[in-house]
C-alpha positions in Angstrom: 122.6 135.4 77.5 124.3 133.2 75.1 122.7 129.8 74.4 124.2 126.6 75.7 124.6 125.2 72.2 126.5 128.3 71.2 128.9 128.0 74.2 129.5 124.3 73.4 130.1 125.1 69.7 132.6 127.9 70.7 134.4 125.6 73.1 134.6 122.9 70.4 136.0 125.4 67.9 138.6 126.6 70.3 139.7 123.0 71.2 139.9 122.1 67.5 142.1 125.2 66.9 144.4 124.3 69.7 144.7 120.7 68.5 145.7 121.9 65.0 148.2 124.3 66.5 149.8 121.5 68.5 149.8 119.3 65.5 151.6 122.0 63.5 154.2 122.4 66.3 154.8 118.6 66.3 155.3 118.6 62.5 157.7 121.5 62.7 159.8 119.6 65.3 159.9 116.6 63.1 160.9 118.6 60.0 163.5 120.5 62.0 165.0 117.2 63.2 165.2 115.9 59.6 166.5 119.3 58.3 170.1 119.5 57.3 170.5 123.2 56.5 169.5 126.4 58.3 167.2 127.2 55.4 165.3 124.0 55.8 164.7 124.8 59.5 163.4 128.2 58.6 161.0 126.7 56.0 159.7 124.3 58.7 159.1 127.2 61.0 157.3 129.2 58.3 155.1 126.2 57.5 154.1 126.0 61.2 153.2 129.6 61.3 151.0 129.3 58.2 149.2 126.3 59.7 148.6 128.1 63.0 147.2 131.1 61.2 144.9 128.9 59.1 143.7 127.3 62.3 143.0 130.8 63.8 141.1 131.8 60.7 139.0 128.7 60.8 138.2 129.4 64.5 137.0 133.0 63.7 135.0 131.8 60.7 133.3 129.2 62.9 132.5 131.7 65.6 131.1 134.1 63.0 128.8 131.3 61.7 127.6 130.5 65.2 126.8 134.1 65.9 125.0 134.4 62.5 122.9 131.3 63.2 122.0 132.7 66.6 120.9 136.0 65.1 118.8 134.3 62.5 117.0 132.1 65.0 116.3 134.9 67.4 114.5 137.0 64.8 111.3 135.2 63.7 110.6 137.6 60.8 114.2 137.7 59.5 114.2 141.5 59.1 110.6 141.9 57.8 108.3 144.1 59.8 104.7 143.2 60.5 102.1 145.6 59.3 100.1 147.2 62.0 96.4 146.9 61.8 94.4 150.1 61.7 92.5 150.8 64.9 88.9 149.4 65.0 87.3 152.8 65.4 86.9 155.1 62.4 
């Protein structure tokens, strides 16, 4: 079961990505309204796409960090094995 903090961090990362996506869309609309030529409109659209992809990349990086932290905290020896004691009898 995933920890509560991991779920909260995932939800926060998704919300941040959506907010950045909406912000990019709003900026694109403003640039398109100010654009005079068709090429300027295309440039505005490409900028929006780049910003949305960057937001998605940040989301996946954040999720990877959360999973990595979870794995490190669940393994107390961090990959090292404990040596077994020999049995008490000869």
